[in-house]
N, C-alpha and C positions, 0 to 999 in steps of 0.2 A: 674151670668149667664155666663158672659164672662170667668171667671175663670174656670167654670165648662166645658165650651166648649174647652178651651185651654188644660185641662187635657185630654179630649178625643182625640184631635188632636196630642198631643205629646206622647200619650201611646197607640194609636189604633193598632200599629203593635208590640207592646212591650210584657210585661208579664201581663197575665190577673189577677194574684194574686195582683201584684203591682197596676194595674189599679183599681181593686176592692177596695183596701185600700185607694187609692187616691179619688175615687168617693165618697165613704161613708163618707170620712172626708171632703168633699167639702162643703163650706158654702151654696151653692145652695141646696144640698141634705139634709142637716139637717134642713133647712127651709122648703123645699118642703114637706118633710115627717114628719114635726111637732116635730122633736127631740129637737127643742128649748123649748118645752113644757115638755120634758121628764125629771122628777126629781125623786130623791129616795123616796120621800114621796107621789108622784103622777106620777106613770109611764105611759108613752105613748108607745105603741108597734108598731106604724106604721113603723119605720125604721127597727126595729128588724125583723119584719114580711117580709118586701120587700127584705131585705138582703137575707134571706133564700129562699123565694118563687120565686122571680123574677130575682134576680141577680146571684145566685149561685147554690143552690141544687135543687129547684123545689119542687112542692107539692108532699108529700108521702115520703119525705127523712128526715123529722124532725118531732118534736112533738110540740103541743101547749105549753108544758112546756118549750121547747127550746126557743120559742118566748118570753114567759114571762120572762125568766131568761136572754135572751139576751138584753131585755129592761133595766134590771138592769145594765148590762155591758155598756150600751149606755147611761145611766142616767147621766145628766150634760154635755154631748157632745153638745156644742152650737157654735154659730158664733164666729169666732176669726178674726184677721186682714188678714192673708194669708189663713188659713184654719180652720176647726172646732177645738175647744179646750175644754178640760174638765174645768168645774167650780167646785172647791173643795166643795162649799157649797151645790151643788146639785148632785154630784156623789154619787153612792152607793158602799161602800167598803166592803161590806159583800160577803163571798164565795158563789157560786152557782154552779149547775151542768149544763154544757152546752155540748150538743151532746156527753154525757157520760163522760166528764171530769170535775172534781171539782177544783175551784179556784176563785180568785178575778180577773176575766179577764177583760181587757179593749179591745177596737176595734181591734187593730192590733193582739192581741193574739186570739180573737174570729175568726178573719178571718184565721189565721193559723190553727186553729182547723177545720174550715169548709173545708179548702183545704186538710185536711187528710181524708175526708170522701170518701168512694169508688165511689159514684155517682156524684162527683163534675164536672167531665169533660163534662157530657152529656147535661146538660141544655143549656149552651152556644154554644156547637156544634150544637145542633138542631136549635138554633135561627140563627146561621150563615148559615146553609144549607137552611132554610126557607127564609132568606133574599136574598141570592144570587142565589139559584139553584132550589129548590123544595118548593112548597106550603105545601106539606105533605111528608116530607122525611121518608123514610122506617127506622124502628127501628134498623135494623142490620147495616144501613149505619151510623146512629148516634152513635152507639157502636164503629163501626170500626174507625171512625175519632176521637171519643172521647178518645179511648184507646191511639191512637197516640198523641193526644193533652196532655195526661198525661205523656206519655214517653218524650215529649219535654218540660217537666216541665212547662206547661201552657204558652209557648211562642206562641203568636198569629201568626206571620208571617209565620213560618213553616206550621202551620195548614192551613192557607189560601192557601199557595202555593201547598200544597198536594191536597186540595179540588178542586182548580181550574184546576191543570194539570190533575188529575184523572177523574174528572167529565166532563172535556171538550171533552174527546174521547168517551163519551157515547152518545147514542141517547136519550137525555133527552129534546129535544126542545118541547115546548108546556107544560112544567111542572109547569109554574108559571105565574100568571096573573101580567101584568105590573102595577106597582103603577102609581099614577097620574103624579109623576116628571118624571119617565122613559118614560111614554107615551108622555109627553109634549116635552121633549128633543129630543127624536127620531124624532117626527114630524118636529120640527123646524130644526133639523140637516138635514134631508132628503130634506127639502124645501130650505136649505141654508139661512134661515132668519136671518139677522143680526140687523135689526132696529125695532124689536118687542118692544112692551110696557112691560117691565119686571113686572111692578106692575100688569098689567092686567093678565099675565101669573100666577103670584103669586096668584091672586084672583081666577083664574080657578082652580088652583091645590088646593086651600083651599076649594072651592065648591065641589071638587071631594072627599073631606074628609081628605085631607092632609094638614093640617095647619102647614108649615115648621116652625121648632124651637118652636113649641107649641103643643106637643103631647097631646091627650086627658087625658092621666093619665101617671103614672109612668111606666106602662107596655109598653106604645107606641101604635102604630097602630095595629089593628088585622091583616090587610093584607088579602091575599087569596081572598076568594069569596067577601069580603066586598069591594074590589076595582072594582067589576063589577056588580053593581045592575043595574036594567032596567033604572033608572034615570041617573046614571053615564054614561052608554052606550049611551044614547040620547045626553047627554052633550058633549061627546067625539065626536059623529058624527056631532053635529052642529059646533063644533070647527074646525073639519077637513074642513068642507064646507067653513068656513070663511077663514082659513089660505090658503087653496088651491085657493081661489079667491083673494089672496093678501090683505085680510082684517084683522085688529086686532081683537083679542078676545073682545067681547062686554060684558058690564056689564048689565044684566037685574035686578039685585037685588041692594039693599042698595044704592038707588039713593041719599040718603041724605049724602053720603060720598063724600063731595066736592072736596077733594084732588084727588080722582080717577075720578070722572065724568068730572072734568074741562078739562081732557086731551081727545083728540079726538079719540074715539075707532075705528073709521072707516077710519082712514087715511090709505093710500095704503102702503102695505109692499113690500119690495124687495124680490120676490120669483123666485128661480131658481131650477128646478128639473133636475138632471143628468140623462140622459138616452142614450142609444146606437143609435146614429143618423145614423149609416150605417145599422141598423138592420130592418128586416121586422117585421110584428106585433107579430109573435110567438116568435121571439127572444127578443123583447123588454118585452113582457109578462113575459118570462122566467127570464129576468134580474130583473125585479121589484119584481117578486114572490120570487125569491131567497133571495132577500134583505129584503123584508118585512114580509113574511109568513113562519111560520114554517112547514106548509104542505098545499098542494092543492089537489084537486081530479078532476074528469072529469067535474063534475057540475061547479066547479069553473072556470075551463078552458073555458067551453062554455060561461059563463057569461063574462069573460074577452075579448073573441073574438067578443062578440056582441058589445062591447065598442070600442075596437081597431080592426078594421075588416081586412080581408084578403087582401084588396086592399089598406091598409094604405101605404102612401108614406111620408117619413120623410122630403122630400124636398118641400112639398107643404106648402102654407100658412095655418096656423091653426093646424099644427102637434104638436106644443107645448101644445096647448089647449086640443088636442085629448089624448095625453099621460097623461096630468094632470087629466083629467076625469077618466082615468084608475087608476091612483095613488089614487085618491079621493075615488074611489069604493073600492079599496083593503084595504085602511086604515080604512074603515068602516066595514070590515068583522070581524067576531068573531076571525078568525085566528090571526089578527094583534094585538088582545088585549093580546096574550100571548107570552111568551118568550120561 
């Protein structure tokens, strides 16, 4: 798993074709997708299927015959010292047809053939847009950036640069639901929390459906609407109450986990919210709204002014608590859940 993670770190901004070859030939991947059981006399199609379906082309751009024949090319590819290697007694050396080409192909040649397919740039481009910008990117946008990705010979850094610079200028706020990690990090950053219990934060993120370094399957997390069920929204609001009151996230579940429960979840946190101490109530509301919410309306403004009233004085005792109440209210709105 460490080697697999290192491959991702070292190649994340490099060439996608090279990254694909390294990932498919990582010991972690051949074990996770059961290619250690893929032999010429007993084929296992798992790795062959996911190579086409999830990693490169996507459903509709290959046939079941390609999956079966791809398994032949992957037969015997098992765990090695540094990376996956072929075992000569288990590999299949007969010719087969793969995506329209005939030969006795092995993994590197198979990936070369995959990257010759016309639809190769679009699956990964769609995934990148979904992860960073939109929960549901428009197809013309996927095609636009995918064509550029192909022009750049599948170099990831230029694609990311183009997406970030061009999409930044668009009015696309509120297009994506924050995942549990994004939500937690923003909340702690806004409150300038430095002494929180990281194990409890990790537990909270896991309870929200995002078990870090342990995705539910090879596809990863579904994202989108799955990050904001009614239960998750309630958990987020309860967590906001705790953190805004300077308390650590508590664990209501898995009380038999002694390592976690031995730590005091209710110890006070160092919480400091930055706000304009020279401003009146409307100026402070505007400051926090601009920082936290992608949009507000007249109804929101009325709610905010009921909490931070017109006669608010930043010099009086309790002003910090008043602004914190406003902050707590804002981060529990639906608008805060979106990027």
